[in-house]
N, C-alpha and C positions, 0 to 999 in steps of 0.2 A: 836151254837151247843157246848155242853160240854160233853166230855167223860173222863173217868178215865184214869190215866196214868199207871194203873196197867196192864202191859203187861208182861206175863211170857212165856219164851221159855221152851218147854218140849222136851225131846228127847226120841224117841222110839227105843229100841233095841229089836225088837220083830219080829214075823212072819208077813206076808203080811196083814192079816186081824185081828190082835190082837186088843183087846179093848183099849181105851185110858187109860193112867195111872190113878191111883186113885187120883192124885193131881188135876184132872179136875172135881172131885166130882161125876162123874157118868160114867157108861159104856154104855151110850145111843147110842154111835156111834162107828165106827171103822176107821182104817186108810184108807182102800179102799174107804169108803164113803167120807172122807175128800178129797182124791185125785180126786174123781169124781166131787167134788164141786169147785175145784180150779177156781177162776175167780176174776178179779179186774177191777173196772171201771178206765178208763184213769183219770189221776189226775185232768184234767179240766172238767170232766163230773160230773154233779150233779145227785143225785139219781132220781130226777124228770125227768131229760132229758133221763134217762135210763128206765123210765117207772116204777120205784119202788115207793112204797107207805109207809108211816110211820107205824111203829108197835105200837099198843096200848096195847097189851098184848102178852105174849109169853109163851112157855113151853119148857122143856127140849126135845131136838130132833128136834126142828123146825129149818128150814133153813132160815137164815137171812143175811143181809148185815150189816157190822160194819165198822166204820172208824178206820183204823189202819195203821200206818206208811205211812201217806200221801195219802192213797187211800181207797175207799170203797171196802171191800173184803167179799167174800161169805164164810160163815162157818155155824157151827151147835151150837145151844144153849146147853151148858152143865151144866149150873147152873142158877137158877133164885131166886131173892129176890124180895120183894115188888116193888122196884124201879130200880133194876139193873139186868143185866144178864152177864154171862160169855159166850163169843162166841169163839169157837175153830176152827182154820183153819190151812191150810198149803199153801205153795206157790210152783210155778214151780221152783224157785231158790232152795228151800229146797230139791225138788226131784233131781235136777241136782247135788247138793252137795252130797247127799246120793249115787247117782250113781257113782260119782267120787271116794268117799271113797271105795265103793264096788270094783271098777276096780283096785284101788291101792292095796287093800288087796288080790284080786284074783291073781294079778301078783306077789305078794310078795313071796319070796322063803325062806323056813326055813333054808336051807343050807347057803344062803347068810346072813341071820340074825345071825346064829351061828358063821359064820366066822367073822362077824363084832364084835360080842360080845366077841369073843376070842381075837381079836386084842385090843379091848378097855380094856379088863381085864388085859392083859399083860402090856399095857401102864400104867394103874392105879397101878399095882403092882410095876413097876419100880419107879413110883412117890412116893408111900408109903414107899418103902425101903430107897429111897434117903432122904425122909423127916425124917425117923427114925434115920438114921446114920449121919444126918446133912450135907450131901453133895448136897442136892437139890439146883438148881439154884434159887428156890423160896426164899431161905434165902438171896440171893445176890440182888434180884430185889426189895425186901422190907426190911424195917428197923425193926430189932428185938433187944430188949434188951437181954442180956444173959439169964435172967430168962424166957422171952417169948419164946426164942428159945428152952430152956430146956423143957418147957411144951409142945411145939409142937412136939419135938422129942419123948417125952414120950408117947404122945397120939398116934402117928403113930407106935411107937414100940409096943404098946399094940395091935393095929390092926393087925400088921404083926404077932405077936405071936399068936393071936386068930385064924388067918387064917391057921397057921401051916406051909404051904409051898406055893410056887408060883403055883404049879400044883393044889393043893387043892383049892386055892383061885380062880383060873381060872375056875375050874370045877364048883364051887358053882355059880359063875357069869353066866356061860353058862347055867346051869340048870335053873336059874331064868329067863334068857332071853328066853329060850325055852318054859317054862311054860307061860310066858306073851304073847309070840307070838301065841301060840296055843289058848290061851283064846281069844285073839283079833280076830284071824282068825275064831273062832267058832261063834263070834258075827255077822260075816259078812254072814248072811244067804241068803240075796237077795239084789238086787239093791235098795230096799226100807227099808233095815234093820236099817238105821241111819237117817230116815226122821225126821226133826225137825218140830214140830207143835207149834203153838202159841195160847195162851189163852188170850183174851182181855176182860177186864171188861168195860162195857159201861152202860149208862142210857138206860133203855128200850125205852124211848121216842126218843132216837137218833138212834135207829135201823130202818132198812127198810126191806121190803120183796117184792118178785115178785108176783103180784096178779094173774099171769097166771099159777102159779105152786101150 
């Protein structure tokens, strides 16, 4: 059996039943359908042992079994050429990982994120000002020629001057952290918001289907 090594991981940051992304070449199926289809034969089980039969022709939207990552997996055909087909599927592991990400972001606190961003910004400011005036331990831990040190000091002096003051710098960093946190929180719409799906390209002759469905 020969299958293509073209396996592409795609990430859905969508609602529960959003269509597959355009990179799968079609909107013929949706995430909920892929989840309902999750199945994989044990590694030692052949398609024939599982009662599957070879595919001779296929079409977009058909449910087939494709060999991917050491097992035959059930998915949906999302692209067809004369000899090959793209089969898109997801796994229980992908669902579990999405649920873990969801739980992490659900528990995340904006106040804690801002407090951390504030501490980090003040530490960065101390480092920048010490680099600018030449007193940073960094200059002692590493070897600099006088010219190299002068350039480093000038670079950080420009950054300090551009920031204006410590409070202005800290506020700008906190604002960026708040915007980033809220955007990531907004992506976390459900336990399925970050489900990874996989698109596997295979020879049509190497696909199988269940004759009972």
